[in-house]
C-alpha positions in Angstrom: 0.0 0.0 0.0 2.9 2.3 0.9 4.5 1.5 -2.5 1.3 2.3 -4.4 0.9 5.6 -2.6 4.6 6.5 -3.3 4.1 5.6 -7.0 0.9 7.6 -7.3 2.5 10.6 -5.6 5.5 10.5 -8.0 3.2 10.3 -11.1 1.1 13.3 -9.9 4.2 15.3 -9.3 5.6 14.6 -12.8 2.2 15.3 -14.5 2.0 18.8 -13.0 5.5 19.7 -14.0 8.9 18.4 -13.0 10.4 16.9 -9.9 11.3 19.4 -7.2 15.1 19.1 -6.9 17.8 20.4 -4.7 19.1 23.9 -5.4 22.7 22.8 -5.1 24.3 22.2 -8.6 27.0 19.6 -9.3 30.5 20.5 -10.5 29.6 19.7 -14.1 26.5 21.9 -13.8 28.5 24.7 -12.3 31.0 24.5 -15.2 28.0 24.6 -17.6 26.7 27.7 -15.9 30.0 29.5 -16.5 29.7 29.1 -20.3 28.0 31.7 -22.4 25.1 30.0 -24.3 25.6 29.4 -28.0 22.3 31.0 -28.7 21.7 34.1 -26.6 18.1 33.6 -25.6 16.5 35.4 -22.7 13.0 33.8 -22.5 11.2 31.0 -24.2 7.4 31.2 -23.7 4.8 28.5 -23.7 1.1 28.3 -22.7 1.0 28.9 -18.9 4.6 30.1 -18.4 8.1 30.5 -19.8 11.7 29.5 -19.4 13.9 32.4 -18.2 17.7 32.4 -18.4 19.5 34.1 -15.5 20.8 37.4 -16.8 23.8 37.4 -14.4 24.7 33.7 -14.6 24.4 32.4 -18.2 23.3 28.8 -18.4 21.1 28.8 -15.3 17.4 28.6 -16.3 14.2 28.9 -14.4 10.7 27.6 -15.4 8.3 30.3 -14.3 4.6 30.8 -14.3 3.2 33.7 -16.2 3.1 35.7 -13.0 6.8 35.3 -12.6 6.8 32.8 -9.8 9.6 30.2 -10.1 8.5 26.5 -10.4 11.8 24.7 -11.2 15.5 25.4 -11.8 17.6 23.9 -14.6 21.1 24.2 -16.0 22.1 24.3 -19.6 24.2 21.3 -20.6 24.3 21.7 -24.4 23.3 24.1 -27.2 23.9 24.1 -30.9 22.1 27.3 -31.7 18.9 25.4 -32.6 18.2 23.2 -29.6 19.0 24.1 -26.0 19.3 21.1 -23.6 18.5 21.6 -19.9 19.0 19.2 -17.0 17.8 19.3 -13.4 20.5 19.5 -10.7 20.3 15.8 -10.0 19.9 14.8 -13.6 16.3 13.4 -13.0 14.6 15.7 -15.5 15.9 16.7 -19.0 14.4 19.4 -21.3 14.9 20.2 -24.9 14.0 23.7 -26.2 13.7 23.2 -29.9 13.8 26.8 -31.3 13.3 25.8 -34.9 10.4 23.3 -34.4 8.9 25.6 -31.8 8.4 22.8 -29.3 9.5 21.9 -25.8 10.3 18.2 -25.0 10.6 16.7 -21.6 12.0 13.4 -20.1 11.9 12.1 -16.5 12.0 8.8 -14.7 9.3 6.6 -16.1 8.6 9.0 -19.0 10.4 8.9 -22.3 11.3 12.1 -24.1 8.1 13.6 -25.6 6.6 17.0 -26.6 4.9 18.7 -23.6 4.6 22.3 -24.8 4.5 24.4 -28.0 6.7 27.5 -28.0 4.7 30.6 -28.7 7.4 33.2 -28.1 11.1 33.6 -28.0 12.8 36.7 -26.6 16.5 37.2 -27.5 19.1 38.1 -25.0 20.2 41.8 -25.2 23.7 42.4 -24.1 24.5 45.8 -22.8 27.6 47.4 -24.2 30.2 49.0 -22.0 29.2 52.5 -21.0 30.2 55.2 -23.4 32.4 57.8 -21.7 31.7 61.2 -23.2 34.8 63.3 -24.0 35.2 66.4 -22.0 33.4 69.4 -23.3 35.7 72.0 -24.6 34.3 75.3 -25.5 36.4 76.8 -28.3 37.2 80.5 -28.1 34.9 82.8 -30.0 36.7 84.0 -33.1 35.1 86.8 -35.1 35.6 86.0 -38.8 37.4 88.7 -40.7 35.3 91.1 -42.7 35.3 90.3 -46.4 37.8 92.3 -48.4 36.4 95.5 -49.9 36.6 95.5 -53.7 37.1 99.3 -53.9 38.0 101.0 -50.6 38.5 104.3 -52.4 34.9 104.4 -53.8 32.8 107.4 -53.0 30.2 107.2 -50.2 26.8 106.1 -51.3 25.3 109.4 -50.4 27.7 111.3 -52.7 27.0 109.2 -55.8 25.9 111.2 -58.9 26.7 108.7 -61.7 27.3 104.9 -61.6 28.3 102.9 -64.7 27.8 99.1 -64.9 28.3 96.3 -67.3 25.0 97.0 -69.2 24.7 100.8 -69.0 24.6 103.4 -66.2 22.6 105.1 -63.5 22.6 108.9 -63.4 21.2 111.5 -61.0 19.0 113.8 -63.1 17.8 116.2 -60.4 17.5 116.2 -56.6 16.4 112.7 -55.6 15.5 111.6 -59.1 17.7 109.1 -61.0 17.5 107.4 -64.4 18.8 104.0 -65.4 19.8 103.7 -69.1 21.1 100.7 -70.9 23.8 101.3 -73.5 22.0 102.6 -76.5 18.7 101.7 -75.0 15.6 102.8 -73.1 15.7 104.7 -69.8 13.8 104.0 -66.6 13.1 106.6 -63.8 14.0 105.9 -60.1 13.6 107.8 -56.9 16.3 107.8 -54.2 14.6 106.6 -51.1 17.6 106.4 -48.7 21.2 105.4 -48.1 23.5 103.9 -45.5 27.2 103.3 -45.2 27.1 100.5 -47.8 24.3 101.2 -50.2 22.2 103.8 -52.0 18.6 102.7 -52.5 16.7 103.5 -55.7 13.0 102.6 -56.2 10.8 102.5 -59.3 7.2 102.6 -57.9 5.6 102.0 -61.3 7.4 98.6 -61.7 7.8 97.9 -58.0 11.6 97.5 -58.5 14.2 98.3 -55.7 17.8 98.6 -56.7 20.8 99.1 -54.4 24.1 100.7 -55.6 27.0 99.4 -53.5 30.2 101.3 -54.5 32.7 99.7 -52.1 31.6 96.2 -53.1 31.4 97.3 -56.8 28.0 95.6 -57.3 24.3 96.3 -57.5 21.4 94.2 -56.3 17.7 94.1 -57.3 14.4 93.2 -55.6 11.3 92.9 -57.8 7.9 92.9 -56.1 9.2 92.6 -52.6 11.4 89.5 -53.2 14.7 89.2 -51.5 17.6 91.1 -53.0 19.8 89.3 -55.5 22.8 90.3 -57.6 22.1 92.4 -60.6 25.1 94.2 -62.2 28.8 94.6 -61.5 29.6 98.3 -61.1 32.4 99.6 -63.3 32.9 103.3 -62.4 31.5 106.4 -60.8 32.8 109.2 -63.1 30.4 110.6 -65.6 32.0 110.6 -69.1 32.7 114.0 -70.6 29.8 115.4 -72.5 31.0 116.1 -76.1 28.6 118.3 -78.1 27.0 116.2 -80.8 26.0 118.1 -83.9 22.4 117.9 -84.8 21.7 115.1 -87.3 18.3 115.1 -89.0 16.4 111.9 -88.8 16.7 110.2 -92.2 13.6 109.6 -94.1 15.2 106.7 -96.0 16.9 103.6 -94.6 20.7 104.0 -93.9 22.6 102.7 -96.9 25.9 102.4 -95.0 27.6 99.1 -96.0 30.6 97.2 -94.8 33.7 97.1 -97.0 34.6 93.9 -98.8 37.5 93.4 -96.3 35.2 93.8 -93.4 32.7 91.3 -94.9 35.5 88.8 -95.4 36.7 89.2 -91.9 33.2 88.7 -90.6 32.8 85.5 -92.5 36.2 84.2 -91.2 34.8 84.8 -87.6 31.8 82.6 -88.4 29.5 85.6 -88.7 27.2 87.0 -91.4 26.4 90.5 -92.7 22.9 91.9 -92.1 21.1 95.2 -91.8 19.8 95.9 -88.3 18.7 98.7 -86.0 16.4 101.6 -86.6 18.7 103.0 -89.3 19.2 99.6 -91.0 23.0 99.9 -91.3 25.0 96.8 -92.2 26.7 95.0 -89.4 28.6 91.7 -88.8 26.4 89.5 -86.6 28.1 86.6 -84.8 25.9 83.6 -83.8 26.2 82.2 -80.3 26.9 78.5 -80.0 24.3 78.1 -77.2 21.6 80.2 -78.9 18.2 78.8 -78.2 19.2 76.8 -75.1 16.7 76.9 -72.2 18.1 79.1 -69.3 17.0 80.8 -66.1 19.8 83.4 -65.8 22.1 85.2 -68.3 25.1 83.7 -66.5 24.2 80.4 -68.3 24.5 81.9 -71.8 27.1 83.5 -74.0 24.8 86.4 -74.5 21.6 87.2 -72.5 19.0 84.8 -71.2 15.9 86.4 -72.8 12.2 85.8 -72.0 10.2 84.0 -74.6 6.8 84.8 -73.1 4.6 87.7 -72.1 5.2 87.1 -68.4 5.2 90.3 -66.4 8.2 91.9 -64.7 9.1 89.9 -61.6 7.3 86.8 -62.5 9.1 83.4 -62.3 10.1 82.3 -65.8 12.6 80.6 -67.9 13.9 81.8 -71.2 16.2 81.1 -74.2 19.8 82.0 -74.7 20.3 84.9 -77.2 20.9 83.5 -80.6 23.4 86.1 -81.9 25.2 89.2 -80.7 22.6 91.5 -82.5 21.5 93.8 -79.6 18.6 95.5 -81.4 15.0 95.1 -80.4 13.0 95.0 -77.2 13.8 92.2 -74.8 13.2 91.2 -71.2 16.2 89.5 -69.6 15.8 86.5 -67.2 17.8 87.0 -64.0 17.7 84.5 -61.2 14.7 82.7 -62.7 12.6 85.9 -62.9 11.7 88.4 -65.6 13.8 91.6 -65.3 12.5 95.0 -66.5 12.4 95.1 -70.3 14.8 97.2 -72.5 14.6 98.4 -76.1 17.7 99.0 -78.2 17.2 100.9 -81.4 
């Protein structure tokens, strides 16, 4: 009767889990504990609980309930990265955690190895790196960058300007606070002086909503159209008004100008790759040189041999692209494209 009771108690104990064993590991188990597991697994979950590897002593495992309470203790005895083998301290119970097949097998006295759980979750072991020691904070000394070099330190003060020439024409004070911009051989535009500072003189054309700065020391001018940010416009070339030489009155011809180029001039023109044509209001003959990039799409004259000219009726200041000037013939009315926007139009007769 005592034997039967002992047998029934042992079966009941094994059916509910695994035999309760002593917490004192053998020397072999202690050696196994010292080894880092081949597969760094932190937890293997199954229905009702999970196996948890000790985070401070790799190779020591605990079977825990879902609430974290420890049921049994095991030691890892083998691992090939796919199957982790666990053994109880006295070798009475053996477990296999098959990570690929997602099953847990168990074996104990009187019970051959068989599947007892399905794995429903695997949590990898996360190893903490050594703490990163931040380098000492060094505050560099504040160094004021040097001022950019002045292009023309001898230039007149902005408030004293009377005449300013640039690469496409000039600005001239006409009277008081009134100025005029005139392209070489072209149309003029009126401006009003609205202020100055140590660097710039400010001119404004209210009718076209165009603001232009003249910056003599930096030898440049900038433009804002319709309230847009200032951008580079012309390079300034001088501040002295050329002497006014009296020009004798010439009546406006009623017939086209019949001036022609000499044969030598025409031959020289042809050698340069040009052609002879009559152009301008007077229709005089000239040598016209084609540009190799004529007709290319552009958004600024810096992209062309000549000018980047608008090919639409877009208003001044509107975003637009244009086409590179086909030849060096300057005559006609054109709107230049500068910085992707339509600049004020000019007419050259």
